[in-house]
C-alpha positions as CSV (number, residue, x, y, z in Angstrom):
1,M,0.0,0.0,-0.1
2,A,1.0,3.5,-0.7
3,S,1.7,5.7,2.5
4,T,-0.4,8.4,3.0
5,V,1.1,12.3,2.3
6,T,0.0,14.5,4.8
7,L,-0.7,18.3,3.7
8,E,2.1,20.0,5.4
9,D,4.6,17.5,3.8
10,A,2.8,18.3,0.3
11,L,3.7,22.0,0.8
12,S,7.3,21.5,2.3
13,N,8.1,19.2,-1.0
14,V,7.1,22.2,-3.0
15,D,9.0,24.7,-1.3
16,L,11.9,22.4,-1.6
17,L,11.4,23.0,-5.6
18,E,12.7,26.1,-5.5
19,E,16.1,25.4,-4.1
20,L,16.8,22.4,-6.7
21,P,19.7,23.4,-9.5
22,L,18.2,24.0,-12.8
23,P,19.0,20.8,-15.3
24,D,20.8,22.9,-18.0
25,Q,23.3,25.9,-17.4
26,Q,21.6,28.6,-19.1
27,P,23.4,32.1,-19.1
28,C,21.9,34.8,-17.2
29,I,20.5,37.7,-19.7
30,E,19.3,39.9,-17.3
31,P,21.4,43.8,-18.1
32,L,23.2,45.0,-15.7
33,P,20.9,48.4,-14.1
34,S,22.2,52.1,-15.7
35,S,20.4,55.8,-15.2
36,L,19.3,57.5,-18.2
37,M,19.5,61.4,-18.7
38,Y,16.6,63.4,-20.7
39,Q,17.3,66.6,-21.6
40,P,14.7,68.7,-23.1
41,N,15.8,71.1,-26.2
42,F,14.0,74.0,-26.6
43,N,15.7,75.6,-29.4
44,T,13.7,75.8,-32.6
45,N,16.5,76.8,-34.9
46,F,15.9,72.6,-36.4
47,E,18.4,71.7,-39.2
48,D,15.6,70.6,-40.9
49,R,13.6,73.9,-41.8
50,N,11.5,72.5,-44.6
51,A,9.8,70.4,-42.2
52,F,9.5,73.0,-39.7
53,V,7.9,75.5,-42.3
54,T,5.5,72.8,-43.4
55,G,4.4,71.8,-40.0
56,I,4.3,75.0,-37.8
57,A,6.4,77.9,-38.8
58,R,3.7,78.7,-41.9
59,Y,0.9,78.9,-39.1
60,I,2.7,81.2,-36.8
61,E,3.8,83.3,-39.4
62,Q,-0.1,83.9,-40.9
63,A,-0.8,84.6,-37.0
64,T,1.7,87.3,-37.0
65,V,0.7,89.2,-40.4
66,H,-2.6,89.3,-39.3
67,S,-2.1,90.8,-35.6
68,N,0.3,93.0,-37.5
69,M,-2.3,93.9,-39.9
70,N,-4.6,94.7,-37.3
71,E,-2.8,96.7,-35.3
72,M,-2.4,99.2,-38.6
73,L,-6.0,99.0,-39.0
74,E,-6.7,100.3,-35.2
75,E,-3.9,102.9,-36.1
76,G,-5.8,103.7,-39.3
77,Q,-9.2,104.3,-37.0
78,E,-7.1,106.7,-34.8
79,Y,-6.0,108.7,-37.8
80,A,-9.7,108.8,-39.1
81,V,-10.6,110.1,-35.9
82,M,-7.7,112.9,-35.8
83,L,-8.2,114.0,-39.6
84,Y,-12.0,114.9,-38.5
85,T,-11.0,116.6,-35.7
86,W,-8.0,118.4,-37.9
87,R,-11.1,119.5,-40.5
88,S,-13.0,120.7,-37.7
89,C,-9.7,123.2,-36.1
90,S,-9.0,124.2,-39.3
91,R,-12.2,126.3,-40.1
92,A,-11.9,127.6,-36.7
93,I,-8.3,129.1,-36.7
94,P,-8.9,133.1,-36.9
95,Q,-7.6,134.6,-40.5
96,V,-6.0,137.9,-40.7
97,K,-8.0,140.5,-42.4
98,C,-5.6,142.6,-44.1
99,N,-1.6,143.0,-43.9
100,E,-1.7,146.1,-42.1
101,Q,-3.6,144.2,-39.1
102,P,-1.4,145.1,-36.0
103,N,-1.6,141.9,-34.3
104,R,-1.1,139.7,-37.1
105,V,2.1,138.6,-36.3
106,E,0.8,137.5,-32.7
107,I,-2.0,135.7,-34.8
108,Y,0.8,133.6,-36.9
109,E,2.4,132.9,-34.1
110,K,-0.3,131.5,-31.7
111,T,-1.8,129.8,-34.6
112,V,1.8,127.7,-35.3
113,E,1.8,127.3,-31.3
114,V,-1.6,125.7,-31.2
115,L,-1.5,123.7,-34.6
116,E,2.3,122.1,-34.2
117,P,1.1,119.3,-32.2
118,E,-1.7,118.6,-35.1
119,V,0.6,119.1,-38.2
120,T,2.9,116.7,-36.4
121,K,0.3,114.2,-36.3
122,L,-0.4,114.9,-40.2
123,M,3.4,114.1,-40.8
124,N,3.0,110.7,-38.8
125,F,0.2,110.2,-40.5
126,M,2.1,111.1,-44.0
127,Y,4.7,108.0,-43.2
128,F,1.4,105.6,-42.3
129,Q,-0.2,106.0,-45.2
130,R,3.2,105.4,-47.2
131,L,3.5,102.4,-44.9
132,A,0.2,101.2,-44.7
133,I,0.0,101.1,-48.8
134,D,3.6,99.5,-49.2
135,R,2.1,96.7,-46.4
136,F,-0.8,96.1,-48.6
137,C,1.1,96.0,-52.3
138,G,3.2,93.3,-50.3
139,E,0.5,91.2,-49.5
140,V,-1.3,91.4,-52.3
141,R,1.6,90.4,-54.5
142,R,3.0,87.9,-52.2
143,L,-1.2,86.3,-52.1
144,C,-0.5,86.2,-55.9
145,H,2.8,84.4,-56.5
146,V,2.4,81.6,-58.8
147,E,3.7,79.1,-56.3
148,R,1.0,80.5,-53.5
149,R,-1.9,80.0,-56.1
150,K,-2.8,76.0,-54.6
151,D,-1.9,77.4,-50.8
152,F,-5.2,77.4,-48.5
153,V,-6.1,81.4,-47.8
154,S,-8.2,81.6,-44.7
155,E,-11.2,84.0,-45.0
156,A,-9.9,86.2,-41.9
157,Y,-7.0,86.9,-44.2
158,L,-9.1,87.9,-47.1
159,L,-11.2,89.9,-44.4
160,T,-8.3,91.7,-43.1
161,L,-7.3,92.6,-46.7
162,G,-10.9,94.0,-47.4
163,K,-10.7,95.8,-44.5
164,F,-7.7,97.8,-45.3
165,I,-9.1,99.0,-48.8
166,N,-12.1,100.4,-46.7
167,M,-9.8,101.8,-44.0
168,F,-7.8,103.7,-47.4
169,A,-11.4,104.8,-48.6
170,V,-12.1,106.1,-45.6
171,L,-8.9,108.1,-45.2
172,D,-9.1,109.6,-48.9
173,E,-12.4,111.0,-47.9
174,L,-11.4,112.7,-44.8
175,K,-8.2,113.8,-45.7
176,N,-9.8,116.7,-48.4
177,M,-8.7,119.7,-46.8
178,K,-11.7,121.5,-48.6
179,C,-14.9,119.6,-46.9
180,S,-15.8,120.3,-43.6
181,V,-18.5,119.3,-41.3
182,K,-21.0,121.2,-43.1
183,N,-20.2,119.6,-46.4
184,D,-20.7,115.9,-45.1
185,H,-24.6,116.1,-45.2
186,S,-23.9,117.5,-48.7
187,A,-22.4,114.9,-49.6
188,Y,-24.5,112.5,-48.1
189,K,-27.4,114.1,-50.3
190,R,-25.5,113.9,-53.5
191,Y,-24.6,110.6,-53.2
192,R,-28.3,109.5,-51.8
193,H,-29.7,111.3,-55.1
194,R,-27.5,109.6,-57.3
195,K,-28.4,106.4,-55.8
196,V,-32.1,107.2,-56.4
197,Q,-31.4,108.4,-60.0
198,N,-30.0,105.2,-60.6
199,G,-32.7,103.4,-60.0
200,T,-35.7,105.9,-61.3
201,L,-33.9,107.5,-64.5
202,F,-33.0,103.6,-65.8
203,P,-35.8,101.7,-64.8
204,F,-36.2,99.8,-67.9
205,C,-34.3,97.2,-69.0
206,S,-34.2,95.5,-72.5
207,L,-35.1,92.2,-72.8
208,L,-35.3,89.9,-76.1
209,G,-35.9,93.2,-77.9
210,R,-38.3,94.8,-75.5
211,S,-38.5,97.2,-73.2
212,I,-39.7,96.0,-69.6
213,D,-40.7,98.0,-66.6
214,L,-38.4,96.6,-63.8
215,N,-39.5,99.0,-61.0
216,R,-43.6,98.1,-62.1
217,L,-42.7,94.2,-61.8
218,I,-41.2,94.3,-58.9
219,T,-44.0,96.5,-57.1
220,Q,-46.1,94.0,-58.6
221,R,-44.4,91.0,-56.9
222,V,-43.9,92.8,-53.5
223,S,-47.7,93.6,-53.4
224,A,-48.8,90.2,-54.3
225,A,-46.2,88.5,-51.9
226,L,-48.2,91.0,-49.1
227,Y,-51.4,90.5,-50.0
228,K,-50.4,86.8,-49.8
229,S,-49.1,87.2,-46.2
230,L,-52.3,89.2,-45.4
231,E,-54.7,86.5,-46.6
232,L,-53.1,83.6,-45.0
233,A,-52.6,85.4,-41.9
234,I,-56.5,86.3,-42.0
235,N,-57.3,82.6,-42.9
236,R,-55.2,80.6,-40.4
237,F,-57.4,83.3,-37.8
238,E,-60.5,82.3,-39.3
239,S,-59.6,78.4,-38.8
240,E,-58.3,78.4,-35.0
241,D,-60.2,79.8,-31.5
242,L,-60.3,83.6,-30.0
243,T,-56.9,82.8,-28.3
244,S,-55.3,83.5,-31.5
245,I,-56.4,86.6,-32.0
246,V,-52.9,88.1,-30.2
247,V,-50.9,86.5,-32.9
248,R,-52.8,87.5,-36.0
249,P,-52.0,91.4,-35.6
250,A,-48.4,90.7,-35.9
251,L,-48.4,88.9,-39.1
252,S,-50.8,91.1,-40.7
253,V,-51.7,94.5,-39.6
254,S,-49.9,95.8,-36.6
255,D,-47.9,92.4,-27.1
256,W,-49.2,89.6,-27.4
257,T,-50.3,85.9,-32.5
258,S,-52.4,87.5,-35.1
259,S,-51.3,91.2,-33.8
260,V,-47.7,90.5,-34.1
261,R,-48.0,88.8,-37.8
262,L,-50.2,92.1,-38.9
263,D,-47.3,94.5,-37.4
264,I,-44.4,92.3,-39.4
265,I,-46.2,92.7,-42.6
266,H,-47.0,96.4,-41.7
267,M,-43.3,97.5,-41.4
268,T,-42.5,95.4,-44.2
269,H,-44.5,97.8,-46.2
270,K,-43.1,100.5,-44.7
271,L,-39.7,99.7,-45.5
272,S,-40.8,98.8,-48.6
273,S,-42.2,101.9,-50.2
274,P,-44.0,103.5,-52.2
275,L,-46.2,100.4,-52.7
276,P,-50.0,100.7,-52.7
277,L,-51.4,101.9,-49.5
278,M,-51.1,99.1,-46.7
279,D,-55.0,99.7,-45.4
280,A,-56.2,99.5,-48.7
281,M,-53.8,95.9,-49.2
282,F,-55.5,95.0,-45.9
283,R,-59.1,96.0,-46.3
284,E,-59.0,93.9,-49.6
285,A,-57.4,91.1,-47.8
286,N,-60.2,91.5,-45.0
287,H,-63.1,91.9,-47.6
288,N,-63.8,95.3,-46.0
289,V,-63.6,97.5,-49.5
290,S,-67.5,97.7,-49.7
291,A,-68.8,95.8,-46.4
292,P,-69.5,97.0,-43.3
293,Y,-67.6,94.9,-42.0
294,G,-64.8,92.4,-42.6
295,R,-63.8,89.0,-42.1
296,I,-62.3,89.3,-39.2
297,T,-65.1,91.1,-37.4
298,L,-67.1,88.4,-38.4
299,H,-65.0,85.5,-37.1
300,V,-64.9,87.3,-33.9
301,F,-68.3,87.4,-33.0
302,W,-68.8,84.0,-34.3
303,E,-65.9,82.5,-32.1
304,L,-67.7,84.7,-28.9
305,N,-71.3,83.5,-30.1
306,Y,-70.7,79.7,-30.5
307,D,-67.0,79.3,-28.5
308,F,-66.2,81.9,-26.0
309,L,-69.8,82.8,-24.2
310,P,-70.8,79.1,-23.7
311,N,-67.3,77.2,-22.8
312,Y,-65.0,79.8,-21.1
313,C,-65.3,80.4,-17.4
314,Y,-63.7,83.9,-16.3
315,N,-61.6,83.8,-13.1
316,G,-61.8,87.3,-11.1
317,S,-58.5,86.4,-9.6
318,T,-56.4,86.3,-12.6
319,N,-58.8,88.4,-15.0
320,R,-59.1,85.6,-17.6
321,F,-61.3,83.6,-19.5
322,V,-60.4,79.7,-19.3
323,R,-62.0,76.5,-20.9
324,T,-64.4,75.1,-18.7
325,V,-64.0,71.7,-17.5
326,L,-67.3,70.7,-18.5
327,P,-68.9,71.6,-21.3
328,F,-72.3,72.1,-22.0
329,S,-72.3,72.5,-25.8
330,Q,-71.4,70.7,-29.2
331,E,-67.6,70.8,-29.8
332,F,-67.3,73.6,-32.2
333,Q,-65.9,72.5,-35.6
334,R,-63.3,74.2,-37.7
335,D,-61.3,74.3,-41.0
336,K,-58.2,72.9,-41.0
337,P,-55.7,75.6,-41.0
338,P,-53.9,76.4,-44.6
339,N,-50.3,75.5,-44.8
340,A,-47.5,78.4,-45.5
341,Q,-44.2,78.7,-46.4
342,P,-42.1,80.2,-43.3
343,Q,-41.6,83.4,-45.4
344,Y,-45.1,83.9,-45.1
345,L,-45.3,83.6,-41.5
346,Y,-42.4,85.1,-39.4
347,G,-39.5,85.1,-41.9
348,S,-37.7,81.9,-41.4
349,K,-38.2,78.2,-39.4
350,A,-35.8,79.8,-36.4
351,L,-38.2,82.8,-36.2
352,N,-41.3,80.9,-37.0
353,L,-40.0,78.6,-34.0
354,A,-39.5,81.3,-32.0
355,Y,-42.4,83.3,-31.9
356,S,-44.5,79.9,-31.5
357,S,-42.9,79.3,-28.4
358,I,-43.5,83.0,-27.1
359,F,-47.3,82.7,-28.0
360,G,-47.8,79.5,-26.7
361,F,-48.4,81.1,-23.4
362,Y,-51.4,82.7,-24.5
363,R,-53.0,79.8,-26.0
364,H,-54.7,78.4,-23.1
365,F,-56.6,81.8,-22.0
366,V,-58.4,84.7,-22.9
367,G,-57.3,87.5,-20.9
368,P,-56.5,91.3,-21.5
369,P,-53.6,90.9,-24.2
370,H,-56.4,89.3,-26.1
371,I,-59.0,92.2,-25.7
372,K,-56.7,94.6,-26.4
373,A,-55.3,93.1,-29.9
374,M,-59.0,92.5,-30.7
375,C,-59.9,96.3,-30.4
376,R,-56.7,97.3,-32.6
377,L,-57.8,94.5,-35.1
378,L,-61.4,95.7,-35.3
379,G,-61.5,99.6,-34.6
380,Y,-64.3,101.3,-33.5
381,Q,-66.5,100.4,-36.1
382,G,-65.9,96.8,-35.9
383,I,-66.3,96.3,-31.8
384,A,-69.8,98.7,-32.2
385,V,-70.7,95.6,-34.8
386,V,-69.5,93.0,-32.3
387,M,-71.2,95.0,-29.0
388,E,-74.2,95.1,-31.0
389,E,-74.3,91.4,-32.1
390,L,-73.6,90.4,-28.0
391,L,-76.9,92.7,-27.2
392,K,-79.1,90.8,-29.4
393,V,-77.7,87.7,-27.6
394,V,-78.2,89.0,-24.3
395,K,-81.5,90.2,-25.2
396,S,-82.8,86.8,-26.8
397,L,-81.3,85.1,-23.7
398,L,-83.1,87.5,-20.9
399,Q,-86.3,87.4,-22.8
400,G,-86.2,83.9,-23.8
401,T,-84.9,80.9,-21.7
402,I,-83.8,82.7,-18.9
403,M,-87.2,84.2,-18.5
404,Q,-89.1,81.0,-19.0
405,Y,-86.9,79.4,-15.6
406,V,-87.2,82.4,-13.7
407,K,-91.1,82.1,-14.0
408,T,-90.8,78.3,-13.9
409,L,-88.8,78.8,-10.7
410,M,-90.9,81.4,-9.0
411,E,-93.7,79.1,-9.2
412,V,-91.9,76.7,-7.0
413,M,-90.1,78.8,-4.4
414,P,-92.3,79.4,-1.3
415,K,-94.8,82.4,-1.2
416,I,-93.5,83.6,2.0
417,C,-89.7,83.0,3.5
418,R,-89.0,84.8,6.9
419,L,-85.5,85.0,8.0
420,P,-85.4,82.8,11.6
421,R,-84.4,84.6,14.6
422,H,-81.0,84.1,15.8
423,E,-81.9,82.0,19.1
424,Y,-82.7,79.0,16.3
425,G,-79.0,78.8,16.0
426,S,-76.8,78.3,12.7
427,P,-77.9,74.7,12.5
428,G,-81.3,75.2,12.8
429,I,-81.6,78.3,10.5
430,L,-79.5,75.9,7.7
431,E,-82.3,73.2,8.2
432,F,-84.8,75.7,7.6
433,F,-83.7,77.2,4.5
434,H,-82.8,73.8,3.2
435,H,-86.8,72.6,4.0
436,Q,-87.9,75.9,2.4
437,L,-85.8,75.7,-0.7
438,K,-86.5,72.0,-0.9
439,D,-88.2,72.0,-4.8
440,I,-85.1,74.8,-5.5
441,V,-82.1,72.3,-4.7
442,E,-83.7,69.3,-6.5
443,Y,-85.1,71.2,-9.6
444,A,-83.1,69.2,-12.1
445,E,-81.8,71.6,-14.9
446,L,-81.3,74.6,-12.5
447,K,-77.5,73.4,-12.0
448,T,-77.2,73.1,-15.8
449,V,-79.4,74.6,-18.7
450,C,-80.3,77.7,-16.3
451,F,-77.0,78.4,-15.4
452,Q,-75.2,77.7,-18.3
453,N,-77.9,80.7,-19.9
454,L,-76.9,83.0,-17.0
455,R,-73.1,82.1,-17.8
456,E,-73.4,83.1,-21.3
457,V,-75.1,86.1,-20.3
458,G,-72.0,87.2,-17.7
459,N,-69.6,86.6,-20.1
460,A,-71.1,88.8,-22.6
461,L,-71.2,91.4,-19.8
462,L,-67.4,90.8,-18.8
463,F,-66.2,90.9,-22.7
464,C,-67.8,94.5,-23.0
465,L,-66.2,95.5,-19.5
466,L,-62.8,94.0,-20.4
467,S,-62.9,95.9,-24.0
468,E,-63.9,99.3,-22.3
469,Q,-60.9,98.8,-20.4
470,S,-58.5,98.3,-23.1
471,L,-60.5,101.2,-25.2
472,S,-59.6,103.3,-22.3
473,Q,-56.1,102.1,-22.3
474,E,-55.7,103.1,-26.2
475,E,-57.3,106.5,-26.1
476,V,-55.5,107.7,-22.6
477,C,-52.2,106.8,-25.0
478,D,-53.4,108.7,-27.4
479,L,-54.3,111.8,-25.4
480,L,-50.3,111.6,-24.1
481,H,-49.3,111.2,-27.5
482,A,-51.0,114.0,-28.4
483,A,-50.5,116.2,-25.4
484,P,-47.4,118.3,-27.0
485,F,-49.4,119.5,-30.1
486,Q,-52.5,120.5,-28.4
487,N,-50.9,122.7,-25.9
488,I,-51.7,120.8,-22.9
489,L,-48.2,120.8,-20.8
490,P,-47.6,119.5,-17.4
491,R,-47.1,121.2,-14.4
492,V,-43.7,122.3,-14.0
493,H,-41.8,122.1,-10.8
494,V,-42.1,125.5,-8.9
495,K,-39.0,126.5,-6.5
496,E,-40.1,128.7,-3.4
497,G,-40.5,132.1,-4.4
498,E,-41.3,131.7,-7.8
499,R,-44.6,131.9,-9.8
500,L,-46.4,129.3,-11.2
501,D,-48.0,131.3,-14.0
502,A,-44.6,132.7,-15.1
503,K,-43.3,129.3,-15.8
504,M,-46.1,127.9,-17.2
505,K,-46.0,131.2,-19.8
506,R,-42.4,130.2,-20.7
507,L,-43.4,126.8,-21.4
508,E,-46.0,127.4,-23.2
509,A,-43.9,130.2,-25.5
510,K,-41.5,127.2,-26.1
511,Y,-43.7,124.6,-27.4
512,T,-46.3,127.2,-29.1
513,A,-44.7,126.1,-32.3
514,L,-45.8,122.4,-31.9
515,H,-49.6,123.3,-31.3
516,L,-51.3,122.3,-34.6
517,V,-54.5,124.0,-34.7
518,P,-53.3,127.5,-34.7
519,L,-50.8,126.5,-37.7
520,I,-53.4,125.1,-39.6
521,E,-55.8,128.0,-39.6
522,R,-53.1,130.0,-40.2
523,L,-52.0,128.0,-43.5
524,G,-54.1,125.5,-44.1
525,T,-57.4,125.4,-46.2
526,P,-61.0,125.8,-44.5
527,Q,-61.7,122.0,-44.7
528,Q,-58.0,121.1,-43.4
529,I,-59.7,123.7,-40.8
530,A,-62.4,122.0,-40.0
531,I,-61.0,118.7,-39.7
532,A,-58.0,119.9,-37.1
533,R,-60.8,121.7,-34.7
534,E,-62.9,118.7,-34.5
535,G,-59.6,116.3,-34.1
536,D,-58.8,118.2,-31.3
537,L,-61.9,118.8,-29.8
538,L,-62.5,114.5,-30.2
539,T,-59.0,114.1,-28.5
540,K,-59.5,116.1,-25.5
541,E,-63.2,115.6,-24.7
542,R,-63.6,111.9,-25.1
543,L,-62.1,111.1,-21.9
544,C,-63.4,114.3,-19.9
545,C,-66.5,114.1,-20.8
546,G,-66.9,110.7,-19.1
547,L,-67.8,108.8,-22.5
548,S,-68.6,104.9,-21.5
549,M,-69.2,102.2,-23.4
550,F,-70.3,100.1,-20.6
551,E,-72.4,102.5,-19.2
552,V,-74.6,102.4,-22.2
553,I,-74.3,98.4,-22.9
554,L,-76.3,98.5,-18.8
555,T,-78.7,100.9,-19.9
556,R,-79.5,98.9,-23.0
557,V,-79.5,95.7,-20.6
558,R,-81.8,97.3,-18.6
559,G,-84.3,97.8,-21.3
560,F,-84.1,94.0,-21.3
561,L,-86.1,93.7,-18.0
562,D,-89.4,94.9,-18.7
563,D,-91.5,91.9,-17.9
564,P,-93.3,92.0,-14.6
565,I,-91.8,88.9,-13.6
566,W,-88.2,90.7,-12.7
567,R,-89.8,92.9,-10.1
568,G,-93.3,91.2,-9.0
569,P,-96.1,93.1,-8.1
570,L,-96.4,96.5,-5.9
571,P,-96.0,95.7,-2.4
572,S,-98.9,95.8,0.1
573,N,-97.4,98.2,2.5
574,G,-96.7,100.4,-0.2
575,V,-92.8,100.3,0.4
576,M,-91.0,96.9,0.0
577,H,-91.6,93.3,-0.4
578,V,-89.8,91.7,3.1
579,D,-91.2,87.8,3.4
580,E,-92.8,87.7,0.3
581,C,-90.9,85.5,-2.4
582,V,-91.7,87.6,-5.5
583,E,-89.0,89.5,-6.5
584,F,-86.1,88.6,-8.4
585,H,-83.3,89.3,-5.5
586,R,-85.2,86.4,-3.5
587,L,-85.1,83.7,-6.3
588,W,-81.5,84.9,-7.0
589,S,-80.9,84.1,-3.3
590,A,-82.2,80.7,-3.7
591,M,-80.0,79.9,-6.5
592,Q,-76.9,81.3,-4.3
593,F,-78.0,79.1,-1.2
594,V,-77.9,76.2,-3.8
595,Y,-74.4,76.6,-5.2
596,C,-73.2,77.2,-1.9
597,I,-73.8,73.9,-0.9
598,P,-70.3,71.8,-0.8
599,V,-70.1,69.1,-3.5
600,G,-68.6,65.7,-3.2
601,A,-65.0,64.8,-3.3
602,H,-65.6,63.7,-7.5
603,E,-67.8,66.3,-8.1
604,F,-67.4,69.6,-10.2
605,T,-67.9,72.9,-7.9
606,V,-70.1,75.8,-9.8
607,E,-66.6,77.9,-9.9
608,Q,-65.3,75.1,-12.3
609,C,-68.4,74.5,-14.7
610,F,-69.6,78.5,-14.7
611,G,-66.9,80.8,-13.3
612,D,-67.6,84.2,-11.9
613,G,-69.5,84.7,-15.2
614,L,-72.6,83.0,-13.6
615,H,-72.4,85.8,-10.6
616,W,-71.7,88.1,-12.7
617,A,-75.3,88.1,-14.5
618,G,-77.3,87.7,-11.2
619,C,-75.6,90.6,-9.5
620,M,-76.2,92.8,-12.8
621,I,-79.7,92.2,-13.0
622,I,-80.3,92.6,-9.3
623,S,-78.2,96.1,-9.9
624,L,-80.2,96.9,-12.8
625,L,-83.6,96.4,-11.0
626,G,-82.5,98.5,-8.2
627,Q,-82.7,95.8,-5.6
628,Q,-79.1,95.7,-4.4
629,R,-79.8,97.2,-0.9
630,R,-82.6,94.4,-0.4
631,F,-80.3,91.5,-1.3
632,D,-77.6,92.7,0.9
633,I,-80.1,92.7,4.2
634,L,-82.5,89.6,3.1
635,D,-80.2,87.0,1.3
636,F,-80.8,83.8,3.1
637,S,-76.9,82.6,2.4
638,Y,-75.8,86.1,3.8
639,H,-78.3,85.5,7.2
640,L,-76.9,82.1,7.8
641,L,-73.4,83.8,7.6
642,K,-74.3,86.2,10.5
643,V,-75.9,83.5,12.7
644,Q,-72.7,81.4,12.6
645,K,-70.1,83.7,13.0
646,H,-72.0,84.4,16.0
647,D,-72.4,80.9,17.4
648,G,-69.5,79.2,15.4
649,K,-71.1,75.8,15.1
650,D,-70.0,73.2,12.9
651,E,-72.8,70.2,12.3
652,I,-74.1,68.1,9.6
653,I,-77.2,69.1,8.6
654,K,-78.7,66.8,5.3
655,S,-75.1,65.7,4.6
656,V,-74.5,69.3,4.3
657,P,-71.2,70.2,6.6
658,L,-72.3,73.6,8.3
659,K,-68.5,75.1,8.2
660,K,-67.5,74.4,4.8
661,M,-70.9,76.4,3.2
662,V,-70.5,79.4,5.8
663,D,-66.8,79.6,4.3
664,R,-68.2,79.4,0.7
665,I,-70.9,81.9,1.4
666,R,-67.9,84.3,2.8
667,K,-66.1,83.9,-0.3
668,F,-69.0,84.3,-2.8
669,Q,-70.1,87.3,-0.5
670,V,-66.6,89.2,-1.3
671,L,-67.5,88.8,-4.9
672,N,-70.7,90.0,-5.0
673,D,-69.5,93.1,-3.5
674,E,-66.9,93.2,-5.9
675,I,-69.1,92.9,-8.7
676,F,-71.9,95.3,-7.5
677,A,-68.9,98.0,-6.9
678,I,-68.1,98.0,-10.1
679,L,-71.3,98.2,-11.6
680,N,-72.6,100.6,-9.6
681,K,-69.1,102.6,-10.8
682,Y,-70.8,103.0,-14.0
683,L,-74.8,103.0,-13.2
684,K,-73.3,105.9,-11.0
685,S,-75.8,104.9,-8.0
686,G,-73.6,105.3,-5.3
687,D,-73.5,108.8,-6.1
688,G,-75.8,110.7,-3.7
689,E,-76.5,113.7,-6.1
690,N,-77.8,111.0,-8.6
691,M,-80.6,109.4,-6.4
692,P,-83.6,110.7,-7.6
693,V,-85.8,112.6,-4.8
694,E,-89.1,110.6,-5.4
695,H,-87.4,107.5,-4.0
696,V,-87.2,109.4,-0.8
697,R,-90.4,108.8,1.6
698,C,-91.1,110.1,4.9
699,F,-93.2,107.1,7.4
700,Q,-95.1,108.0,10.6
701,P,-93.1,106.1,13.5
702,P,-94.5,103.2,15.1
703,I,-97.3,103.6,18.2
704,H,-97.4,101.5,20.5
705,Q,-100.5,99.2,20.7
706,S,-101.1,100.4,24.3
707,L,-101.1,103.7,22.9
708,A,-103.3,103.0,19.5
709,S,-106.2,101.8,21.5
710,N,-106.1,105.5,24.1
């Protein structure tokens, strides 16, 4: 049997192998260690000069040449400034009137003393000019050498040579000692006149034996391109919603996308004059030559009527309209926008992308920028057409579906609904109102069709209000621009001891030449004088006399509320209805109680569905009917808010959390107060001087029953 070998024995045997001699006697080839010394040589004077020139020196030489030439260009710029200064100084040197003048020697000596530094500069300029010419000729000679034709010539080198030529031209013009500063404008006019003559005296060219008018052909092409751009801008606007009104004026006529396109075209036309009038081209593209209103006006009203009024919600905090989350009307179908080449939009693909990114911020809402652009596009005539059509829409809603719902809801309203006493507490009052208004709360079409129609009326009213504000800004801007030409001057600062009237008279005398009306009265025709006077009067008085379009609209809407259902019968006490539910403000109190009830977690609130336009419609009707004070005092929700604010209770009554409902009531109370304040501002109902006297009546004080029996 083989003996057993342990692990320790095996490891020791392996270690012994290192001590065994090699069977063959091979020599050791490992070299002996030795130190190596490296010493860098920075000497560029290589023996292989051709390799150095081919590899490195050529580029160093070019860089040196460029540097020297750029230094000469800077020096030439300094000499150009010196020459212009010398021309100005040389004309200011005092001249000797005659040889017998006693101080002529002093004048000569002083002239030499003053001009000696400048003459030295002129001498240096002569040397510089000779050196620069030699340097330029040498570079051109080297560039034209036969052996250099196949070499690469950098663009920077050629550009530097071109700058040299320009420097020579500038210095040659400035060194003309006969010129002066006054002659610079004359030289410019001569050059401009020569260029104009080149285009006007020789406008024809001969092609195949025929004479062709180039000016006329170019005018036709440019006019056709501008008209096509206008047509494209309006076509794209007609295929988009109202948010694109900001883009359109820029592409075709005049911020904020229609607006910028119109401005671009207008500037292009201005730079390309003389061409056909821009307004005439725009009216033709807008189909507004013979018709009273054009395509833009029609599309604006179309969008307002079929998309804006029924589908947008107004937010008073942001002063914007946003699209509703729950539309109640069918989706409005539009034509596909036409395709366009980049030059017909903003000029290039890069500019189109940049403008699209900018105007993308305005595509998800309608606000003051859109209304301002709309007013600029429509003008007074277009705005009047749109407002008139909106009034027709409001009239049809108020005297149609809304009146029918008011009559129906008045029938289900309780005949008498008193405000409970505070002793009942807020939970009891909430339960009382919920029971009294049960039929209103459970009315199926109240939160759908009825609120939708009221929202359309409110949106129309808000659109008119924002248009009024935009027009006011434009008119104030016009007034400020026209002020210097109408002798309207700002009050100046007066120090202590100075008189204001004296300073104002001096200021008026200073700006008298800008006052146009006296100037036209002195030099103009009778027709021009009449136009100037009318324009001056209109510009001054259209804001001063308080003209308000929104006030006229409210007055027109008040005429639509002539049905007795809005005001109810005459009160039995001869003063006002207190507990009877026969006036509109009591019905609106019931509606407000309904939408103040908190909704579930997965339900839409009235703010999300209808926005603030619903409240504007209700408050407008109440204000126009003169029922605002009664609404503030007798409103159901306001009464509940007062009681809960006093007792501070929080319970759930008929699945309605009291605290959440009171919070919503408070929010809507603030909103209603803001709306009433704005409406009263335009209706002037807050002005005590305008209150009619017949509305004030005197009553005898109440008499106690014990005294009445006696």
